[in-house]
N, C-alpha and C positions, 0 to 999 in steps of 0.2 A: 504493500500500500504506500509506504514512504517513498519507494523508488518510483512508483507511478506518479506520485505527487510532484516529485522533483523533476521528472521528465516533462510533466505538463507545465510546470513553472518555467523551465528552460525554453520550451517551445513558445510560451507566451512572451518571454523576453526577446527571443529571436524575432518574433512577429512584430513586437513594438519597435525594435531597432530598425527593422526593414521599413516600417511605416515612417519612422522619424527621419531616416536617411533619405528616402525617396520623396519626402515632402519638398526637397530642394528642386525636384525636377521641373515642375510647372510653376515655380514661384515667379519667374519672369512673366509668364502669361497672365497671372492673376493681377498684375499691376500695369497691364498694357494701356488701360484707359488713362493712367497718369503719365506713362512714358511718352505716348504719342504727342501731347502738347509740348513736352520738354524737348522732343526731338524734331518737332514740326513735321510729323509724318501722319498720313492717314491711310486707310485701306488695310488689306490683309497681308501686304508685303512684310511688315514688321512682325506680324503673328507668325508667319511661316519661318522667318529667319531666326527669331528668338527660339522657336521650337527646334529648328534644324541645327542651330549652333550647339544645343545640348546633345542632340543626337550624334552629330559629327564628333563632338568631344568624346562621347561615350564609345563610339565606334573605334576611334583612335586609341582610347584607353584600354578597351577590352582586347584589341589586337595585340598591344604591347604586353599587357598583363598575361595573355595566353602564350605568346611567343617566348616570353621570359619565365613562364611557368610560375608566376608569382602566387596564384591561388594554391598551387600544390607544393611549392618550395618552402613556404613559410606558414606559420600557424594562422589558421583562418581568422580567428577572432582578432589577432593583432593587425592583420591586413585590413579587416573591416574597420577597426577603430582609427587607424592612421588615415585610411582613405576617406572616411566620412568626415573626419576633422578637417582635412585639407579641402574637401568639397564645400564644407560649411564656410571656411575662411574665404575661399575665392568667390563664393556666392555673394559676399559682401564687398568684394574688391572694388567694384565700380562706384560704390557709394562714396568713396574717398578720392575719386578722380573726377575730372570734368565730365558732365553728362553728355556723352557722345555715343552714337551708335556703335562705334568701334570698341569702346571700352566695355559697353554692356554685352556685346556679342563675345568679346574675349572672355569676360567673366562667365558667361553662360557656357562657352566651350570648355573652360577649365573645370567648371562644376561637373559637366558631363564626363570629362576625362576621369576625374577621381571617383565618380559614381560607379566606374568599372570595378572598383574594389568593394562595392556595397551590394548591389543587386545580385550578380552572379555568385559572389562569395557567400552571401546570405543563403542562397540555394544550396551551395556546397555544404555549408554548416548543417542545414536541414537534412541533406542526403546522407551525411556522415553519421548523424545522431538519431534520426527518426525513421530508419529504413522500414521497419515493420508496418508503419502507417504513413508511408512517404507521400502517397497521393493526397491524403487529408492534410498532412503537414505542409505540403507545397500549396495546397488550396488556401490555407491560412496565411502562408508567407506571401504569395503573390496577391492575395486579397489585401494584405497590408500595403503592398506596393501601390495597388490601385487607390486605396484610401489616402496614402501619402501623396499620390499624384493629384487627387481631388482636393486635398486639404487646403491649399492656398486659396482655391475658389471659395471654399466655405468661409475662411477668415475674411476674405474680401466681401462676400455676400452679407455676412452678419455684422462685420465691423463697420460697413458703410464708409465713413470718413476716416478710417484708420490710416495714418500716414504710411506711405509705401516703405519708408525706411524702417518703421516699427515692424511691419509685416516681414520684411527680409531678415531682420535681426531675430525675430521670434522663431522663424523657420530654421535658421542656422543653429540657434541654441538648442532647439528641439532635436535636431539631427545629431549634434555632439552628445547630448544626454543619452540618446539611444545607443551610440557606440560605446560609451563608458559603461552603461548598465550591462550591455552584452558581455563586455570583457570581464566584468566583476562576477557575473552570475554563471555564465556558461563556461565550463572548464575547457582548457585547450587540450587538443589531442596531439599525440606524437606525429611528426611529419614522416610520411612514408614516401620518400622521393629519391630516385637514384638516376634521374635523367640528366641530360646535358644542360648547360647554362642557357643556351639559345636553341629552341626547337622549331626550326622552320618547317620540318616535316609535318608538324601538327596542322599547318595551314592547308597542306595538300591532302591530309587524311580525310577531310570532310567530303571530298569528291569521290572517295572510294566507297564501294558497297560495304555496308555495316549494319548491325542490328538496330542501331538508333537512327539510321538514315530516313526511314519513312516519317518518324516523329519530327526529325529536324526539318524536313521539307514541309510538313504540316504546320510547323511553327513559323516557317517563312511566310506561308500563305496567310496565317493569322496576323503576322506583323504588318503585312502590306495594308491591311484594313485598320488595325487598332489605333495607332497613333495619329493617323490622319483624321479619323473620327474624333478623337480627343481634341486635336488641335483646332478643328473647324466646328466643334460643337457650339461655341458662342456665336459664330457666324451663322450657323444653321438656325439657331434659336432667334437671332435677330431677323433673319429672312422670314421665319414663321410669323414673327410679330408684325412685319410689314404687310403680310397677307391678311392678318387679323388685327387691325389697328385698335379695336376695342378691348383686346386682351391685355391684361397687365401681367407681365412676366419679369422676374429678376434674372437676368442672364447668368450671373455668377451662381446663384442657388440652383437654377435648372441644370447648369453645366456640372455643378458638384453632384447633384442627384444622379444624373446619367452616368458620370464616371464612377461614382461611388457604388452604383448598382453592380459594377463589375466585381466588387469585393464579395457581394452576395453570390454572384455566379461562381467565383473562385472557391468560396467555402462550401457552397452547396454541391458543386461539382466534385470537390474533394470527398465529401461523404458518399456521393453516388459511386465514386471510383472504388471505394471499398467493397461495393456490392457487385458492380458490373464491369469494373476494370477501367483504367485510365484511357485506353484507346477508344472505347465506345463512347465515353463521356466527351472526349475531344471531338469525335465525329459528329455527335448530335449537336453540340454547340456550334460547330462550324456551319452545319446545315441551317440552324436557326438564325445565325447572324447573316448568312447569305440571303435568306428569305426576307430579313429586315431591310437589307439594301434594296431588294427588288420592290418593296412596298413603300419606300420613301416618297415618291411622287404622289401616291395616293394619300398618305398620312399627313402631308403638308396642308391638305384641305380639311383635315379632321378637326373636331372640337378640341379645346385645350386639354381636357382630361384624358382623351384618347391619345392625343399626341404625346402627352407626358408619360403615359403608360408605355407607349411605343418606345420612347427614349430609354426608359428603364429596362425594358426587355432587350433592346439592342445593346445597351451598355453592359448588361449582365452576360449576354451570350458572346459578345465580341471579346471580352476579357476573360471569361470563365474557363476557356479551354487552355489558356497559357500555362497554368500550373501542371496540367496533365501532360502537356508536351515536355515540360521540364522534367517531370517525373520519369517519363519514358526514356528520355536522353540520359538522365542520371543513372537509371537502372541498368541500361545496356552499356554504358561507358565503363572502362576498367578503373579500378580504384585509384591507381597512381596518376591517371590522366583525367579523372572526373572533373576536377575544378577547371582545368584548361579547356576541356571539351565544352563544358557548359558556358564558359566565358566566350569561346570562339563562336559557338552557335548563336549566342546572344549578339555578338558583334555583327555577324552577317544579317541577322534579323533586323537590327536597328539600321543597318545600311539601307535596307529596303524601305524602312520608314521615311528616310530622307528623300528617296526618289519619289515615293508616293505623295508626301507632303508638298514637295516642290512642283510635282505635276498638277496636283489639285490647285495650288496657288496660281500657277501659270494659266490654267483653264479658267479660273475665276476672273483673273485679270483680262483674259481675252474675250470671254462671252458672258461673264456675270454668273452669279450663283443660281443654281436651280436644283431641284431634287434629282433630276436626271444625271447631274454631274457626279453624284456619289456612286454611279454605276461603275466608275473607274476602279472602285474598291472590290467589285464583285469577283474578279479573277483570283483574289486572295483565298476566300473560302472555297471556291470551286477547285482550284489546283491543290489546296490543302486537303480537301476531301479525297481527291484522286490519289494523293500520296498515302493517306491513311488507309485507303482500301488495300494497298499493298501489304500493310502490316496485318490486316485481318486475314488475308490469304496465307 
């Protein structure tokens, strides 16, 4: 009983640390309304680049972390603490410099870079310590990431006139507190690593047939959809409000609700994975999110309550399959390479998010936003489903 209680406590701490660390991710997006007048910019260009700067930084960071085997070479909790502390510091960097797009984007890039030691390393910690219930543990863990991503929107929605400097400082302090708590409560495990200092072969191993390859490809399809949905949710809600001028909506709170619904999808999917398996849960949620994309043009003319429920369903299904893909990759990767494989797969997944976000931004600039425009996300769930069917066979 005592051992079970300790395990639950440690899982809770890992989940909180993941939530606190990833709250840094969309902190820049939550204060866009205040940044635009300061930078004298309008439109979605700033939205896409602030989001993409974090993604590009994360891609760069995960690539280097994986090639130098940092998640496998050093104790995971130490990597997490150092990385989240550096991410929190650089998140505040631009506040002490002249307010310019270059300094803000540099700060966002560096924040993403050091988050490479937070999100995938948190998954490795879970995979190492909670293997018997890994699907459920990953559900809580990625659910925490989703809540962390949505958290700045909640602060902005509830805080109203809360100064952007206060919001950024609060998020950074929260992130550091999570890393400190994780290091104090979760015991470190001995490092089992005997590889070379620089492992370029890891980069090419993803292209070879492997047990985790279908889950990896499914994850790539999922990532093509997810972050573009998150980045353009406020824009989509604004578009809905223009179609329904008599409806009073708070963009930040609606965006928070839709993103945070992903946490419910992650946790619920984790419990279902214990009964029907991670692969089936991932396939079902990919199917649901794909159907949501198809229904967008129709739902934009729906009443507010129906549109709100639709956003909750889409948010839950679009994010809910992520922990099960991570579970499958972690389960099939070898122990000494698990951290690097998870980090590298995450790296390429986020590379796809940059392409997707920039494509959406370009199309919005060229033809304006419409429900049909979100159909560019449909290949993600479709190709992901096809890849996961290989795992079933």
